[in-house]
C-alpha positions as CSV (number, residue, x, y, z in Angstrom):
1,M,-143.8,50.9,138.8
2,D,-145.2,48.3,136.2
3,P,-146.6,45.3,138.2
4,R,-144.8,42.7,135.8
5,L,-141.6,44.7,136.1
6,F,-141.9,44.8,139.9
7,L,-142.6,41.1,140.2
8,L,-139.7,40.4,137.9
9,N,-137.3,42.2,140.0
10,L,-138.6,40.9,143.1
11,L,-138.3,37.4,141.6
12,L,-134.7,38.0,140.6
13,R,-133.7,39.5,143.9
14,L,-134.9,36.4,145.8
15,T,-133.7,33.9,143.5
16,V,-131.0,34.7,141.0
17,K,-129.2,37.3,143.4
18,R,-129.4,34.9,146.4
19,K,-128.0,31.9,144.2
20,L,-125.2,34.1,142.8
21,K,-124.2,35.3,146.2
22,R,-123.6,31.7,147.3
23,L,-122.7,29.9,144.4
24,E,-119.0,28.8,144.3
25,D,-118.6,26.5,141.3
26,P,-118.9,27.9,137.9
27,L,-120.0,24.5,136.6
28,V,-123.1,24.8,138.9
29,L,-123.7,28.2,137.5
30,R,-123.6,27.1,134.1
31,A,-126.2,24.2,134.9
32,L,-128.5,26.8,136.5
33,M,-128.3,29.0,133.5
34,E,-129.2,26.3,131.1
35,R,-132.1,25.0,133.4
36,D,-133.6,28.6,134.0
37,A,-133.3,30.0,130.5
38,S,-136.4,28.2,129.1
39,R,-138.3,28.6,132.2
40,L,-137.9,32.4,132.5
41,V,-138.1,33.5,128.8
42,P,-140.3,32.3,126.0
43,T,-138.6,31.7,122.6
44,P,-140.5,33.3,119.9
45,D,-141.5,31.2,116.7
46,A,-138.0,31.0,115.2
47,H,-135.6,28.8,113.2
48,F,-132.4,27.6,114.9
49,V,-129.5,25.9,113.1
50,D,-126.4,24.4,114.7
51,D,-123.2,25.1,113.0
52,L,-119.4,24.8,113.2
53,M,-117.3,27.8,112.6
54,R,-113.6,27.4,112.0
55,R,-111.1,30.1,111.3
56,P,-109.5,29.2,107.8
57,G,-106.0,27.7,108.0
58,E,-106.1,27.0,111.7
59,P,-105.6,23.6,113.2
60,R,-109.2,22.0,114.1
61,K,-108.5,21.7,117.7
62,V,-108.2,25.5,118.4
63,G,-110.1,27.0,115.3
64,M,-113.4,25.1,115.7
65,I,-116.1,26.9,117.3
66,E,-119.8,25.8,118.0
67,A,-122.4,28.1,117.0
68,L,-126.2,28.4,116.7
69,W,-128.0,30.6,113.9
70,A,-131.1,32.1,114.8
71,S,-133.7,33.8,112.6
72,C,-137.3,34.7,112.8
73,G,-139.7,35.5,110.1
74,R,-137.9,36.0,106.6
75,P,-134.5,37.7,107.2
76,D,-132.1,39.2,104.8
77,R,-129.6,36.2,104.6
78,R,-127.0,38.6,103.3
79,K,-127.1,40.4,106.7
80,V,-125.9,39.1,110.1
81,A,-125.6,39.9,113.7
82,L,-122.7,38.2,115.7
83,H,-124.1,38.3,119.2
84,L,-121.9,37.3,122.2
85,H,-123.8,35.9,125.2
86,G,-123.5,36.9,128.6
87,G,-122.9,34.8,131.7
88,A,-119.8,36.5,133.4
89,Y,-117.2,34.8,131.0
90,L,-118.0,31.7,133.1
91,A,-121.6,30.5,132.2
92,G,-124.3,31.0,129.4
93,S,-124.3,29.6,125.9
94,P,-125.8,30.1,122.7
95,R,-128.7,27.8,124.0
96,T,-129.4,29.9,127.0
97,H,-129.4,33.1,124.8
98,K,-131.2,31.7,121.6
99,H,-134.5,33.4,122.6
100,L,-132.7,36.8,122.7
101,G,-130.9,36.1,119.4
102,A,-134.0,35.0,117.8
103,A,-136.0,38.2,119.0
104,I,-133.1,40.4,117.7
105,A,-133.1,38.5,114.5
106,G,-136.9,39.1,114.0
107,A,-136.6,42.9,115.0
108,A,-133.7,43.6,112.6
109,G,-134.7,41.4,109.8
110,V,-131.4,39.5,109.6
111,R,-129.9,36.3,111.0
112,V,-128.3,36.2,114.3
113,V,-125.1,33.8,114.9
114,L,-124.3,33.2,118.6
115,P,-120.8,31.5,118.9
116,H,-120.1,29.1,121.8
117,Y,-116.8,30.9,122.9
118,R,-114.7,29.3,125.5
119,R,-115.2,30.2,129.2
120,A,-113.2,30.6,132.3
121,P,-112.0,29.3,134.6
122,E,-110.8,26.5,132.3
123,H,-110.2,28.9,129.5
124,P,-109.4,32.2,131.0
125,F,-108.6,35.5,128.9
126,P,-107.9,35.8,126.0
127,A,-109.7,32.6,124.9
128,A,-113.2,34.2,124.7
129,L,-111.6,37.1,122.8
130,D,-109.9,34.9,120.6
131,D,-113.1,32.8,119.7
132,A,-115.0,36.2,119.0
133,L,-112.3,37.2,116.5
134,A,-112.3,33.7,114.9
135,A,-116.1,33.9,114.5
136,Y,-115.8,37.3,112.9
137,R,-113.2,36.4,110.4
138,H,-115.3,33.3,109.6
139,L,-118.2,35.5,108.6
140,L,-115.8,37.4,106.4
141,A,-114.4,34.4,104.8
142,A,-118.0,33.2,104.3
143,G,-118.4,36.3,102.0
144,Y,-120.1,38.8,104.3
145,T,-118.8,42.3,104.0
146,P,-118.1,44.4,107.1
147,E,-120.9,46.5,106.0
148,E,-123.2,43.5,106.3
149,I,-122.1,42.5,109.9
150,A,-123.3,43.8,113.3
151,V,-121.6,42.9,116.4
152,G,-123.1,43.1,120.1
153,G,-123.9,41.3,123.1
154,D,-125.2,41.3,126.8
155,S,-123.5,41.8,130.0
156,A,-119.9,40.0,129.6
157,G,-120.9,39.5,126.0
158,G,-121.5,43.2,125.5
159,G,-118.1,44.0,126.9
160,L,-116.6,41.2,124.8
161,A,-118.1,42.8,121.6
162,F,-116.3,46.1,122.3
163,A,-113.2,44.3,123.3
164,L,-113.4,42.4,119.9
165,S,-113.7,46.0,118.1
166,L,-110.4,47.0,119.9
167,K,-108.8,43.6,118.7
168,L,-109.8,44.3,115.1
169,Q,-108.4,47.8,115.2
170,A,-105.0,46.4,116.7
171,E,-104.9,43.6,114.1
172,G,-105.7,45.7,111.2
173,D,-109.2,43.9,110.4
174,P,-112.0,45.8,109.3
175,Q,-114.6,47.0,111.7
176,P,-118.2,45.8,111.5
177,A,-121.0,48.3,110.5
178,C,-122.1,49.0,114.2
179,L,-121.6,47.7,117.7
180,Y,-124.3,47.2,120.5
181,G,-124.0,46.6,124.2
182,L,-126.7,45.6,126.5
183,S,-125.7,46.3,130.1
184,P,-122.1,45.6,129.0
185,W,-119.6,44.5,131.6
186,A,-116.7,46.7,130.1
187,D,-114.6,47.5,133.3
188,L,-113.2,44.6,135.2
189,T,-111.2,46.7,137.5
190,G,-114.2,46.8,140.1
191,Q,-113.7,50.6,140.6
192,A,-116.7,52.0,138.9
193,P,-118.6,54.1,141.4
194,S,-122.0,52.5,140.3
195,I,-120.7,49.2,141.8
196,R,-121.0,50.5,145.2
197,R,-123.8,53.1,144.6
198,N,-126.3,50.5,143.2
199,A,-125.1,47.5,145.3
200,T,-128.4,47.3,147.2
201,R,-130.6,48.6,144.1
202,D,-129.3,45.9,141.6
203,A,-131.9,43.1,141.5
204,M,-129.7,40.5,140.0
205,L,-126.0,41.0,140.5
206,P,-124.3,40.8,144.0
207,A,-121.4,43.6,143.9
208,G,-119.4,41.6,146.4
209,R,-118.7,38.6,144.0
210,M,-117.6,40.9,141.1
211,P,-113.7,41.0,141.9
212,E,-113.9,37.0,142.3
213,V,-115.5,36.6,139.1
214,A,-113.3,38.9,137.4
215,A,-110.0,37.1,138.8
216,M,-111.5,33.8,137.3
217,Y,-111.5,35.3,133.9
218,L,-108.3,37.2,134.1
219,S,-106.3,34.5,135.7
220,G,-103.7,37.0,136.7
221,H,-103.7,39.2,133.6
222,D,-104.0,43.0,133.9
223,E,-107.7,44.0,134.9
224,A,-107.4,47.4,133.1
225,D,-106.1,45.8,129.8
226,P,-108.6,47.3,127.3
227,L,-108.9,44.0,125.6
228,A,-110.2,42.7,128.8
229,S,-112.0,46.0,130.0
230,P,-112.8,48.0,126.9
231,A,-114.1,50.8,128.9
232,F,-110.3,51.9,128.9
233,G,-109.8,51.6,125.4
234,T,-108.8,54.1,122.8
235,W,-110.5,53.8,119.3
236,T,-109.3,55.5,116.1
237,T,-112.5,55.2,114.2
238,P,-115.0,53.4,116.1
239,P,-118.2,52.0,114.5
240,P,-121.7,53.6,115.4
241,S,-122.6,52.1,118.7
242,L,-125.6,51.5,120.8
243,L,-125.2,51.2,124.6
244,M,-128.2,50.3,126.9
245,A,-128.0,50.0,130.7
246,S,-130.3,50.3,133.7
247,K,-129.9,53.2,136.2
248,R,-130.2,50.8,139.1
249,E,-127.6,48.1,138.0
250,I,-124.0,47.9,139.3
251,L,-122.6,48.1,135.8
252,M,-124.4,51.3,134.9
253,D,-121.0,53.3,134.7
254,D,-119.5,50.6,132.5
255,A,-121.9,51.9,129.7
256,L,-121.2,55.5,130.7
257,R,-117.4,55.1,130.5
258,L,-117.6,53.2,127.1
259,A,-119.8,55.9,125.6
260,E,-117.2,58.5,126.7
261,R,-114.2,56.7,125.1
262,L,-116.3,56.1,121.8
263,R,-117.2,59.7,121.8
264,D,-113.8,60.8,122.4
265,A,-112.5,59.1,119.2
266,G,-115.4,60.8,117.3
267,G,-117.9,57.9,117.4
268,D,-121.6,58.1,116.9
269,V,-122.9,56.8,120.1
270,Q,-126.4,56.2,121.1
271,L,-126.6,55.8,125.0
272,E,-129.7,54.9,126.8
273,L,-130.2,54.6,130.5
274,W,-133.5,52.9,131.5
275,R,-135.4,53.3,134.9
276,G,-136.4,50.5,136.9
277,V,-135.2,47.6,134.9
278,P,-132.9,44.9,135.9
279,H,-129.4,44.0,134.5
280,A,-129.5,42.9,130.8
281,W,-133.4,43.2,130.9
282,P,-133.7,42.7,127.0
283,I,-133.2,38.9,127.9
284,F,-136.8,38.9,129.5
285,R,-138.4,39.7,126.1
286,G,-142.0,38.4,126.2
287,R,-141.9,38.8,129.9
288,I,-142.0,42.6,130.4
289,A,-142.9,45.5,128.0
290,Q,-139.5,47.2,128.6
291,A,-137.8,44.1,127.2
292,D,-139.8,44.1,124.3
293,K,-139.2,47.8,123.6
294,A,-135.6,47.4,124.1
295,V,-135.3,44.5,121.5
296,A,-137.2,46.5,119.1
297,K,-134.7,49.3,119.4
298,V,-131.8,47.1,118.9
299,G,-133.5,45.6,116.0
300,S,-134.1,49.1,114.5
301,F,-130.6,50.1,115.1
302,I,-129.2,47.0,113.5
303,A,-131.4,47.2,110.5
304,H,-130.6,50.9,109.9
305,H,-126.9,50.3,109.8
306,L,-127.0,47.1,107.8
307,K,-129.7,48.5,105.6
308,A,-132.0,45.7,106.3
309,E,-135.9,45.6,106.7
310,P,-136.7,45.5,110.5
311,G,-139.0,42.9,111.4
312,I,-141.2,42.5,114.6
């Protein structure tokens, strides 16, 4: 194994996974993610702009969404990727994922917007989905056409991206040009075989905490609802999709199930299963070569479907 990859997996196992096994308070998890994001991952030379996004016509108190716009190099300002950050629906923010957003922006030659969707347990399902929908509709209202928008995310944000696609379908909204999911958490039932099969191999996520975390987000809602677990969804005309997962992570089967559901609907699906890498490894862009390669593939995929000029 690549020495850097070996050391990263070891570091995650000895620090992040141990902390996640013990943590009880989501607020502590949020603070740790905010603190560790800048330490673990370097931010590429990029431009960041804070913004506020509000769904037109809605009261300010529920329609306003904080967001961060990221770009790197000279992006095509007519094209945008809506990236939904990970963090198990409990933690994470545009600030913790701005490095990933900027890297994807540079690789795709577009701008990336990261909305600060509401998080559980204070704001359980469907708050995150409602905010993702509001952010997407804001982009349409701002003048972007569906053909100029990509939607994706990592971990919980990856699952949320595909849940958003199902929500758009149900509401009669147009689909984006493409979807991508990086280690998507798409099955909240906890029944995927890879949870047990990879419990000891996963360097980051403790399998035993997954039901508890899912319950915080669902707050009694049906765990198999496709809008919470898009791995159970049924599409009519799904957008072209890119799915990436590690063969050693507990969420591997989430990507497999999503790919199967999309292909059953006639979708064009690019599924990639990587060896040896940790959960959501593209976030470690700049630290391991595998993350750099993954980000480049995501960027190329977005650029192709948005007809943009790929960057770094």
